[in-house]
Every structure is written in structure tokens, then in C-alpha cells.
A tleap script that builds the chain and sets N, CA, C and O, in Angstrom:
source leaprc.protein.ff14SB
mol = sequence {
  NMET PHE VAL ASN HIE PHE TYR ASP CYS PRO
  SER CYS ASN THR LYS ASN LYS VAL SER ILE
  GLU GLU GLU ASP ARG GLY LYS LEU GLN MET
  LYS LYS GLY ASN GLU ILE GLY TYR THR CYS
  ASN SER CYS HIE LYS LYS GLU ASN ILE HIE
  ILE ASN LYS ILE TYR ALA GLU SER SER LYS
  ILE ILE TYR LEU ILE ALA ILE ILE ILE SER
  CYS ALA LEU THR ILE ILE PHE TRP ASN LEU
  GLY PHE ILE ILE THR LEU SER PHE GLY LEU
  PRO MET MET ILE TYR LEU TYR GLN GLN SER
  ILE ALA ARG ASN PHE ASN ASN TYR LYS ILE
  ARG CLYS
}
set mol.1.N position { 19.097 28.457 27.133 }
set mol.1.CA position { 19.029 28.379 28.852 }
set mol.1.C position { 17.072 28.009 28.937 }
set mol.1.O position { 16.267 27.168 29.338 }
set mol.2.N position { 17.171 29.470 28.167 }
set mol.2.CA position { 15.820 29.869 28.775 }
set mol.2.C position { 14.671 29.389 27.468 }
set mol.2.O position { 13.453 29.307 27.623 }
set mol.3.N position { 15.198 29.193 26.567 }
set mol.3.CA position { 14.452 28.652 24.873 }
set mol.3.C position { 14.353 26.532 25.629 }
set mol.3.O position { 14.503 26.056 26.754 }
set mol.4.N position { 14.029 25.903 24.225 }
set mol.4.CA position { 14.543 25.392 24.081 }
set mol.4.C position { 14.106 25.560 22.530 }
set mol.4.O position { 13.058 26.124 22.216 }
set mol.5.N position { 15.210 24.897 21.393 }
set mol.5.CA position { 15.119 25.077 19.606 }
set mol.5.C position { 14.767 23.331 19.151 }
set mol.5.O position { 15.122 22.235 19.584 }
set mol.6.N position { 13.925 23.795 18.104 }
set mol.6.CA position { 13.581 22.616 17.636 }
set mol.6.C position { 13.572 22.338 16.303 }
set mol.6.O position { 14.658 22.506 15.749 }
set mol.7.N position { 12.673 21.963 15.626 }
set mol.7.CA position { 12.780 21.415 14.384 }
set mol.7.C position { 11.868 20.405 13.894 }
set mol.7.O position { 11.753 19.392 14.583 }
set mol.8.N position { 10.956 20.537 12.437 }
set mol.8.CA position { 10.303 19.414 12.269 }
set mol.8.C position { 11.082 18.566 11.540 }
set mol.8.O position { 11.570 19.099 10.543 }
set mol.9.N position { 11.477 16.923 11.787 }
set mol.9.CA position { 11.879 16.403 10.525 }
set mol.9.C position { 11.010 16.260 9.184 }
set mol.9.O position { 9.842 15.872 9.155 }
set mol.10.N position { 11.833 16.664 8.011 }
set mol.10.CA position { 10.816 16.719 6.917 }
set mol.10.C position { 10.370 15.628 6.065 }
set mol.10.O position { 9.972 15.740 4.906 }
set mol.11.N position { 10.491 14.384 6.864 }
set mol.11.CA position { 10.120 13.342 6.911 }
set mol.11.C position { 9.232 12.312 7.202 }
set mol.11.O position { 8.548 11.514 6.562 }
set mol.12.N position { 9.525 12.661 8.740 }
set mol.12.CA position { 8.336 12.410 9.515 }
set mol.12.C position { 7.519 12.756 10.207 }
set mol.12.O position { 6.718 12.177 10.942 }
set mol.13.N position { 7.801 14.124 9.876 }
set mol.13.CA position { 7.441 15.504 10.748 }
set mol.13.C position { 7.152 14.926 11.985 }
set mol.13.O position { 6.015 14.519 12.226 }
set mol.14.N position { 8.148 14.841 12.872 }
set mol.14.CA position { 8.282 14.944 14.047 }
set mol.14.C position { 9.197 16.040 14.690 }
set mol.14.O position { 10.149 16.423 14.010 }
set mol.15.N position { 9.032 16.512 15.768 }
set mol.15.CA position { 9.447 17.629 16.493 }
set mol.15.C position { 10.461 16.525 17.205 }
set mol.15.O position { 10.175 15.417 17.660 }
set mol.16.N position { 12.089 17.386 17.134 }
set mol.16.CA position { 13.443 17.351 17.260 }
set mol.16.C position { 14.148 18.207 18.674 }
set mol.16.O position { 14.892 19.090 18.247 }
set mol.17.N position { 14.126 18.192 19.683 }
set mol.17.CA position { 15.057 19.142 20.063 }
set mol.17.C position { 16.309 18.938 19.615 }
set mol.17.O position { 16.954 17.942 19.287 }
set mol.18.N position { 16.669 20.950 19.712 }
set mol.18.CA position { 18.330 21.021 18.695 }
set mol.18.C position { 18.915 21.893 20.252 }
set mol.18.O position { 18.409 22.828 20.873 }
set mol.19.N position { 20.302 21.016 20.513 }
set mol.19.CA position { 21.092 22.306 21.447 }
set mol.19.C position { 21.600 23.202 20.461 }
set mol.19.O position { 22.212 22.753 19.492 }
set mol.20.N position { 21.396 24.487 20.619 }
set mol.20.CA position { 21.464 26.361 20.361 }
set mol.20.C position { 21.924 27.348 21.571 }
set mol.20.O position { 21.257 27.784 22.509 }
set mol.21.N position { 23.138 27.527 21.269 }
set mol.21.CA position { 23.675 28.276 22.866 }
set mol.21.C position { 23.271 30.251 22.020 }
set mol.21.O position { 23.097 31.350 22.545 }
set mol.22.N position { 23.287 29.719 20.416 }
set mol.22.CA position { 23.125 31.422 20.275 }
set mol.22.C position { 22.088 32.271 20.536 }
set mol.22.O position { 21.580 31.849 21.575 }
set mol.23.N position { 21.532 33.178 20.184 }
set mol.23.CA position { 20.411 33.655 20.691 }
set mol.23.C position { 19.948 34.045 19.492 }
set mol.23.O position { 18.851 34.420 19.906 }
set mol.24.N position { 19.900 34.268 18.285 }
set mol.24.CA position { 19.299 34.346 17.288 }
set mol.24.C position { 19.726 34.352 15.930 }
set mol.24.O position { 20.222 35.479 15.936 }
set mol.25.N position { 19.897 33.956 14.818 }
set mol.25.CA position { 20.176 32.966 13.629 }
set mol.25.C position { 21.104 33.584 13.262 }
set mol.25.O position { 22.111 33.035 12.814 }
set mol.26.N position { 20.892 35.613 13.439 }
set mol.26.CA position { 22.579 35.681 12.778 }
set mol.26.C position { 22.951 35.242 12.906 }
set mol.26.O position { 23.231 34.483 11.978 }
set mol.27.N position { 23.777 34.905 14.716 }
set mol.27.CA position { 25.589 34.823 15.122 }
set mol.27.C position { 25.224 32.850 14.405 }
set mol.27.O position { 26.038 32.161 13.790 }
set mol.28.N position { 23.821 32.467 14.784 }
set mol.28.CA position { 24.458 30.849 14.141 }
set mol.28.C position { 24.253 30.792 13.152 }
set mol.28.O position { 23.947 29.600 13.179 }
set mol.29.N position { 24.103 31.111 11.940 }
set mol.29.CA position { 24.635 31.177 10.490 }
set mol.29.C position { 26.434 31.920 10.942 }
set mol.29.O position { 27.313 31.089 10.714 }
set mol.30.N position { 26.884 33.061 11.414 }
set mol.30.CA position { 28.270 33.176 11.436 }
set mol.30.C position { 28.791 32.102 11.970 }
set mol.30.O position { 30.018 32.032 12.027 }
set mol.31.N position { 28.047 31.116 12.439 }
set mol.31.CA position { 29.527 30.269 13.859 }
set mol.31.C position { 28.796 28.641 12.838 }
set mol.31.O position { 29.569 27.776 12.426 }
set mol.32.N position { 27.695 28.580 12.680 }
set mol.32.CA position { 27.503 26.885 11.709 }
set mol.32.C position { 27.002 26.694 10.154 }
set mol.32.O position { 26.635 25.681 9.560 }
set mol.33.N position { 27.146 28.231 9.672 }
set mol.33.CA position { 26.301 28.639 8.044 }
set mol.33.C position { 24.981 27.892 8.209 }
set mol.33.O position { 24.413 27.242 9.087 }
set mol.34.N position { 24.673 28.441 6.468 }
set mol.34.CA position { 23.141 27.844 6.709 }
set mol.34.C position { 22.679 26.993 6.719 }
set mol.34.O position { 21.532 26.983 6.272 }
set mol.35.N position { 23.195 25.891 7.168 }
set mol.35.CA position { 22.508 24.109 6.789 }
set mol.35.C position { 23.320 24.077 8.227 }
set mol.35.O position { 24.232 24.705 8.764 }
set mol.36.N position { 22.246 22.720 8.598 }
set mol.36.CA position { 23.114 22.021 10.172 }
set mol.36.C position { 22.429 20.687 10.021 }
set mol.36.O position { 21.221 20.453 10.014 }
set mol.37.N position { 23.911 19.487 9.850 }
set mol.37.CA position { 23.873 18.608 9.974 }
set mol.37.C position { 22.492 17.911 11.233 }
set mol.37.O position { 23.040 16.973 11.812 }
set mol.38.N position { 21.402 18.030 11.632 }
set mol.38.CA position { 20.840 17.031 12.494 }
set mol.38.C position { 20.232 15.217 12.332 }
set mol.38.O position { 20.406 14.824 11.178 }
set mol.39.N position { 19.788 14.471 12.976 }
set mol.39.CA position { 19.241 12.979 12.674 }
set mol.39.C position { 17.745 12.897 13.597 }
set mol.39.O position { 17.371 12.758 14.762 }
set mol.40.N position { 17.336 13.034 12.580 }
set mol.40.CA position { 15.771 12.731 13.831 }
set mol.40.C position { 15.814 11.826 14.888 }
set mol.40.O position { 16.753 11.033 14.813 }
set mol.41.N position { 14.938 11.684 16.035 }
set mol.41.CA position { 15.154 10.975 16.953 }
set mol.41.C position { 14.015 10.015 16.128 }
set mol.41.O position { 14.503 8.902 15.935 }
set mol.42.N position { 12.979 10.105 15.722 }
set mol.42.CA position { 11.881 8.071 15.207 }
set mol.42.C position { 12.572 8.002 14.286 }
set mol.42.O position { 13.591 7.449 14.700 }
set mol.43.N position { 12.721 8.296 12.873 }
set mol.43.CA position { 13.079 7.676 11.852 }
set mol.43.C position { 14.598 7.799 11.576 }
set mol.43.O position { 15.052 7.205 10.598 }
set mol.44.N position { 15.439 8.551 12.394 }
set mol.44.CA position { 16.704 8.021 12.209 }
set mol.44.C position { 16.946 8.656 11.352 }
set mol.44.O position { 18.088 8.199 11.285 }
set mol.45.N position { 16.919 9.481 10.414 }
set mol.45.CA position { 17.603 9.750 9.183 }
set mol.45.C position { 18.143 11.317 8.879 }
set mol.45.O position { 17.515 12.334 9.174 }
set mol.46.N position { 19.122 11.282 8.387 }
set mol.46.CA position { 20.252 11.876 8.637 }
set mol.46.C position { 20.046 12.881 7.395 }
set mol.46.O position { 20.507 12.651 6.277 }
set mol.47.N position { 19.053 14.393 7.840 }
set mol.47.CA position { 19.135 15.601 7.349 }
set mol.47.C position { 19.950 17.396 7.286 }
set mol.47.O position { 19.889 18.119 8.281 }
set mol.48.N position { 20.543 17.791 6.183 }
set mol.48.CA position { 20.481 18.857 5.746 }
set mol.48.C position { 19.578 20.083 6.757 }
set mol.48.O position { 18.477 20.071 6.207 }
set mol.49.N position { 19.477 21.197 8.023 }
set mol.49.CA position { 18.223 21.911 8.131 }
set mol.49.C position { 18.290 23.181 7.714 }
set mol.49.O position { 18.172 23.648 8.847 }
set mol.50.N position { 18.369 24.020 7.116 }
set mol.50.CA position { 17.951 25.194 6.976 }
set mol.50.C position { 17.769 25.735 8.501 }
set mol.50.O position { 17.011 25.142 9.267 }
set mol.51.N position { 18.465 26.835 8.890 }
set mol.51.CA position { 18.873 26.874 10.412 }
set mol.51.C position { 17.089 28.305 10.094 }
set mol.51.O position { 16.528 28.981 10.956 }
set mol.52.N position { 16.896 28.252 9.173 }
set mol.52.CA position { 15.671 29.196 8.914 }
set mol.52.C position { 13.837 28.119 9.678 }
set mol.52.O position { 12.931 28.510 10.413 }
set mol.53.N position { 14.088 26.804 9.009 }
set mol.53.CA position { 13.688 25.885 9.901 }
set mol.53.C position { 13.355 25.355 11.056 }
set mol.53.O position { 12.469 24.531 11.283 }
set mol.54.N position { 14.630 26.218 12.304 }
set mol.54.CA position { 14.849 26.219 13.425 }
set mol.54.C position { 13.847 27.093 13.957 }
set mol.54.O position { 13.637 28.207 13.477 }
set mol.55.N position { 12.882 26.369 15.463 }
set mol.55.CA position { 11.924 27.531 16.113 }
set mol.55.C position { 12.438 27.452 17.756 }
set mol.55.O position { 12.593 26.411 18.394 }
set mol.56.N position { 12.544 28.135 17.999 }
set mol.56.CA position { 12.652 28.362 19.578 }
set mol.56.C position { 11.045 28.194 20.438 }
set mol.56.O position { 10.033 28.765 20.031 }
set mol.57.N position { 11.070 27.484 21.425 }
set mol.57.CA position { 9.326 27.901 22.599 }
set mol.57.C position { 10.400 28.210 23.583 }
set mol.57.O position { 11.603 28.259 23.328 }
set mol.58.N position { 9.804 28.424 24.795 }
set mol.58.CA position { 10.016 28.973 25.818 }
set mol.58.C position { 9.999 27.705 26.410 }
set mol.58.O position { 9.239 26.877 25.907 }
set mol.59.N position { 10.737 27.351 27.456 }
set mol.59.CA position { 11.172 26.247 28.825 }
set mol.59.C position { 10.037 26.030 29.323 }
set mol.59.O position { 9.228 26.947 29.180 }
set mol.60.N position { 9.691 25.107 29.873 }
set mol.60.CA position { 8.287 24.700 30.606 }
set mol.60.C position { 9.189 24.546 32.221 }
set mol.60.O position { 8.578 25.083 33.146 }
set mol.61.N position { 10.375 23.962 32.564 }
set mol.61.CA position { 11.050 23.477 33.373 }
set mol.61.C position { 11.327 25.067 33.793 }
set mol.61.O position { 10.872 25.263 34.920 }
set mol.62.N position { 12.121 26.617 33.050 }
set mol.62.CA position { 12.598 26.794 33.962 }
set mol.62.C position { 11.730 27.793 34.273 }
set mol.62.O position { 12.075 28.507 35.214 }
set mol.63.N position { 10.342 28.121 33.556 }
set mol.63.CA position { 9.087 28.959 34.383 }
set mol.63.C position { 8.706 28.149 35.711 }
set mol.63.O position { 8.518 28.892 36.675 }
set mol.64.N position { 8.520 26.491 36.017 }
set mol.64.CA position { 8.196 25.736 36.692 }
set mol.64.C position { 9.172 26.082 37.928 }
set mol.64.O position { 8.907 25.941 39.122 }
set mol.65.N position { 10.325 26.554 37.373 }
set mol.65.CA position { 11.378 26.539 38.484 }
set mol.65.C position { 11.169 27.891 39.600 }
set mol.65.O position { 11.437 28.097 40.784 }
set mol.66.N position { 10.451 28.753 38.334 }
set mol.66.CA position { 10.654 30.310 39.416 }
set mol.66.C position { 9.269 30.751 39.894 }
set mol.66.O position { 8.962 31.767 40.516 }
set mol.67.N position { 8.275 29.437 39.321 }
set mol.67.CA position { 6.976 29.321 40.461 }
set mol.67.C position { 7.102 29.015 41.322 }
set mol.67.O position { 6.351 29.471 42.185 }
set mol.68.N position { 8.441 27.737 41.822 }
set mol.68.CA position { 8.649 26.712 42.685 }
set mol.68.C position { 9.142 27.770 44.005 }
set mol.68.O position { 8.840 27.744 45.198 }
set mol.69.N position { 9.867 28.521 43.363 }
set mol.69.CA position { 11.221 29.924 43.881 }
set mol.69.C position { 10.053 31.110 44.087 }
set mol.69.O position { 10.206 31.667 45.174 }
set mol.70.N position { 9.033 31.584 43.386 }
set mol.70.CA position { 8.292 32.420 43.923 }
set mol.70.C position { 7.182 32.258 45.291 }
set mol.70.O position { 6.592 33.124 45.937 }
set mol.71.N position { 7.195 30.561 45.420 }
set mol.71.CA position { 6.053 30.027 46.534 }
set mol.71.C position { 6.980 30.328 47.620 }
set mol.71.O position { 6.709 31.198 48.448 }
set mol.72.N position { 8.653 29.281 47.681 }
set mol.72.CA position { 8.949 29.336 48.550 }
set mol.72.C position { 9.364 31.041 49.178 }
set mol.72.O position { 9.490 31.324 50.369 }
set mol.73.N position { 9.477 31.758 48.305 }
set mol.73.CA position { 9.413 33.577 48.907 }
set mol.73.C position { 8.644 33.971 49.520 }
set mol.73.O position { 8.825 34.313 50.689 }
set mol.74.N position { 7.221 34.060 48.720 }
set mol.74.CA position { 5.994 33.979 49.318 }
set mol.74.C position { 5.513 33.441 50.784 }
set mol.74.O position { 4.478 33.661 51.414 }
set mol.75.N position { 6.352 32.865 51.003 }
set mol.75.CA position { 6.462 32.089 52.175 }
set mol.75.C position { 7.201 32.013 53.715 }
set mol.75.O position { 6.942 31.391 54.745 }
set mol.76.N position { 8.356 33.066 53.276 }
set mol.76.CA position { 9.127 33.451 53.769 }
set mol.76.C position { 8.914 35.048 54.118 }
set mol.76.O position { 9.092 35.669 55.165 }
set mol.77.N position { 8.477 35.442 52.863 }
set mol.77.CA position { 8.132 37.020 53.732 }
set mol.77.C position { 6.743 36.902 53.515 }
set mol.77.O position { 6.030 37.592 52.787 }
set mol.78.N position { 6.435 35.916 54.256 }
set mol.78.CA position { 4.779 36.262 53.925 }
set mol.78.C position { 4.175 37.345 55.010 }
set mol.78.O position { 3.054 37.786 54.758 }
set mol.79.N position { 4.776 37.758 56.081 }
set mol.79.CA position { 4.683 38.585 57.081 }
set mol.79.C position { 5.136 39.930 56.989 }
set mol.79.O position { 4.905 40.577 58.011 }
set mol.80.N position { 6.113 40.980 55.439 }
set mol.80.CA position { 6.030 42.125 54.653 }
set mol.80.C position { 5.215 42.450 54.056 }
set mol.80.O position { 4.645 43.517 54.284 }
set mol.81.N position { 4.939 41.798 53.268 }
set mol.81.CA position { 3.206 42.636 53.048 }
set mol.81.C position { 3.464 41.648 51.653 }
set mol.81.O position { 2.480 41.115 51.140 }
set mol.82.N position { 5.131 41.387 50.945 }
set mol.82.CA position { 5.481 41.724 49.356 }
set mol.82.C position { 4.799 39.873 48.763 }
set mol.82.O position { 5.484 39.014 48.208 }
set mol.83.N position { 3.507 39.783 49.085 }
set mol.83.CA position { 2.984 38.712 49.230 }
set mol.83.C position { 2.619 37.950 47.305 }
set mol.83.O position { 2.948 36.903 46.747 }
set mol.84.N position { 1.769 39.233 46.858 }
set mol.84.CA position { 1.436 39.672 45.170 }
set mol.84.C position { 2.419 39.490 44.532 }
set mol.84.O position { 2.661 38.697 43.622 }
set mol.85.N position { 3.368 40.707 45.316 }
set mol.85.CA position { 4.682 41.007 44.234 }
set mol.85.C position { 5.856 39.869 44.385 }
set mol.85.O position { 6.858 40.020 43.686 }
set mol.86.N position { 5.790 38.862 45.168 }
set mol.86.CA position { 6.958 37.781 45.141 }
set mol.86.C position { 6.391 36.940 44.168 }
set mol.86.O position { 6.948 36.731 43.090 }
set mol.87.N position { 4.682 36.161 44.679 }
set mol.87.CA position { 3.588 35.346 43.904 }
set mol.87.C position { 3.457 35.144 42.663 }
set mol.87.O position { 3.508 34.108 42.001 }
set mol.88.N position { 3.180 36.844 42.226 }
set mol.88.CA position { 3.166 36.624 40.095 }
set mol.88.C position { 4.222 37.414 39.937 }
set mol.88.O position { 5.000 36.912 39.126 }
set mol.89.N position { 4.655 38.616 40.438 }
set mol.89.CA position { 5.698 39.136 39.722 }
set mol.89.C position { 7.367 38.013 39.157 }
set mol.89.O position { 7.915 37.965 38.055 }
set mol.90.N position { 7.549 37.627 39.847 }
set mol.90.CA position { 8.989 36.708 39.563 }
set mol.90.C position { 8.430 35.438 38.159 }
set mol.90.O position { 9.246 34.983 37.358 }
set mol.91.N position { 7.251 35.145 38.144 }
set mol.91.CA position { 7.246 34.237 37.375 }
set mol.91.C position { 6.673 34.405 35.449 }
set mol.91.O position { 6.616 33.784 34.388 }
set mol.92.N position { 6.235 36.290 36.374 }
set mol.92.CA position { 5.757 36.510 35.053 }
set mol.92.C position { 6.828 37.086 33.938 }
set mol.92.O position { 7.131 36.995 32.748 }
set mol.93.N position { 7.196 37.762 35.203 }
set mol.93.CA position { 8.595 38.352 34.474 }
set mol.93.C position { 9.623 37.517 33.758 }
set mol.93.O position { 10.358 37.918 32.856 }
set mol.94.N position { 9.580 36.207 34.314 }
set mol.94.CA position { 10.788 35.056 33.168 }
set mol.94.C position { 9.281 34.783 32.314 }
set mol.94.O position { 9.301 33.601 31.971 }
set mol.95.N position { 8.528 35.167 32.042 }
set mol.95.CA position { 7.733 34.513 31.118 }
set mol.95.C position { 7.669 35.346 29.491 }
set mol.95.O position { 7.365 35.229 28.304 }
set mol.96.N position { 8.407 36.538 30.901 }
set mol.96.CA position { 7.850 37.469 29.727 }
set mol.96.C position { 9.178 37.453 28.650 }
set mol.96.O position { 9.338 37.753 27.467 }
set mol.97.N position { 10.311 36.758 30.112 }
set mol.97.CA position { 11.591 37.727 29.521 }
set mol.97.C position { 11.948 35.635 28.084 }
set mol.97.O position { 12.350 35.630 26.920 }
set mol.98.N position { 11.711 34.872 28.624 }
set mol.98.CA position { 11.715 33.858 28.128 }
set mol.98.C position { 10.231 34.036 26.117 }
set mol.98.O position { 10.588 33.572 25.034 }
set mol.99.N position { 9.447 34.447 26.234 }
set mol.99.CA position { 9.017 34.721 25.131 }
set mol.99.C position { 9.023 35.495 24.596 }
set mol.99.O position { 8.748 35.289 23.413 }
set mol.100.N position { 9.224 36.465 24.867 }
set mol.100.CA position { 10.221 37.741 24.199 }
set mol.100.C position { 12.115 36.873 22.698 }
set mol.100.O position { 12.525 36.983 21.543 }
set mol.101.N position { 12.456 36.128 24.073 }
set mol.101.CA position { 13.656 35.495 23.342 }
set mol.101.C position { 13.158 34.883 22.540 }
set mol.101.O position { 13.729 35.230 21.506 }
set mol.102.N position { 11.878 33.608 22.118 }
set mol.102.CA position { 12.194 33.320 21.190 }
set mol.102.C position { 11.249 33.507 20.046 }
set mol.102.O position { 10.922 32.850 19.057 }
set mol.103.N position { 10.856 34.983 20.718 }
set mol.103.CA position { 10.299 36.148 19.512 }
set mol.103.C position { 11.051 36.191 18.490 }
set mol.103.O position { 11.032 35.784 17.328 }
set mol.104.N position { 12.145 37.141 19.597 }
set mol.104.CA position { 13.138 37.732 18.929 }
set mol.104.C position { 14.576 36.812 17.850 }
set mol.104.O position { 15.553 37.268 17.256 }
set mol.105.N position { 14.002 35.276 18.035 }
set mol.105.CA position { 14.674 34.257 17.576 }
set mol.105.C position { 13.834 34.297 16.154 }
set mol.105.O position { 14.297 34.606 15.056 }
set mol.106.N position { 12.458 33.900 16.463 }
set mol.106.CA position { 11.391 33.363 15.769 }
set mol.106.C position { 11.033 34.392 14.891 }
set mol.106.O position { 9.959 34.040 14.405 }
set mol.107.N position { 11.367 35.495 14.421 }
set mol.107.CA position { 11.166 36.619 13.918 }
set mol.107.C position { 12.239 36.396 12.943 }
set mol.107.O position { 11.934 36.067 11.796 }
set mol.108.N position { 13.887 36.593 13.403 }
set mol.108.CA position { 14.567 36.778 12.013 }
set mol.108.C position { 15.156 35.393 11.513 }
set mol.108.O position { 15.835 34.413 11.816 }
set mol.109.N position { 14.221 36.175 10.280 }
set mol.109.CA position { 15.443 34.962 8.837 }
set mol.109.C position { 16.296 35.031 8.634 }
set mol.109.O position { 16.878 36.004 9.114 }
set mol.110.N position { 16.915 34.285 7.954 }
set mol.110.CA position { 18.207 34.363 6.975 }
set mol.110.C position { 17.454 34.314 5.627 }
set mol.110.O position { 16.404 33.695 5.452 }
set mol.111.N position { 18.212 35.147 4.551 }
set mol.111.CA position { 17.823 35.129 3.200 }
set mol.111.C position { 18.754 33.174 2.836 }
set mol.111.O position { 19.701 32.534 3.295 }
set mol.112.N position { 17.857 33.028 1.942 }
set mol.112.CA position { 18.051 31.565 1.464 }
set mol.112.C position { 18.662 31.954 0.064 }
set mol.112.O position { 18.998 31.075 -0.729 }
savepdb mol mol.pdb
quit
């Protein structure tokens, strides 16, 4: 939910989004195995992708939602003096959380 998973097509080198619910490659391997079959969105070629070729990136939509919520909370709590904490704290916490989830997924590799 907080990160998006992608793989690069070996035929045409385009970036394709993959829907994965697992947080790391170990859980993904236990559930799906070492290779997962996907179809490329641009060249429509079906390939078996090794799970080490799938990588995670932080979701820009979640980060944008956090910025909007922090702006709304800043307007609501303007008189209480929590302006800097709400304006910068909430988006920064969500950004750092997304980066840590993506880094953990990308650093854990499965033996081939």
C-alpha cells in the first residue's frame, strides 16, 4: 500500500507495475515461488520474472495525500502553535516510512 512494485521487461525494457501484497521477498517467495509469470504492458510478451528483478519505489500518491492532510491540519490548528510540527512532521514521517519499506524490500535478495 505504501510502496509500488515494478519490474523491467527483459524484451523492451519498459517499467511495469506489479501488484504485490507482501512486505519482503522472503514472504513473496514462500507464497509465489522463485519466479512469477507476468505480461508486459507495452510489448504484451509473457515472461517469468525472478523475484529479485522486482523492485519497490515509494508511492507518490500516499505522500501527496499526507501533504494535503498536513495542510488541512495546519489550517485547523493555526492558533495552537503546532504549525511547523503538522506542516513538516507528518509528510516527513510518511516519506521516511515509505523509504524504509522500499529499502528493506530492495536489499533482501533470494538465492538463485
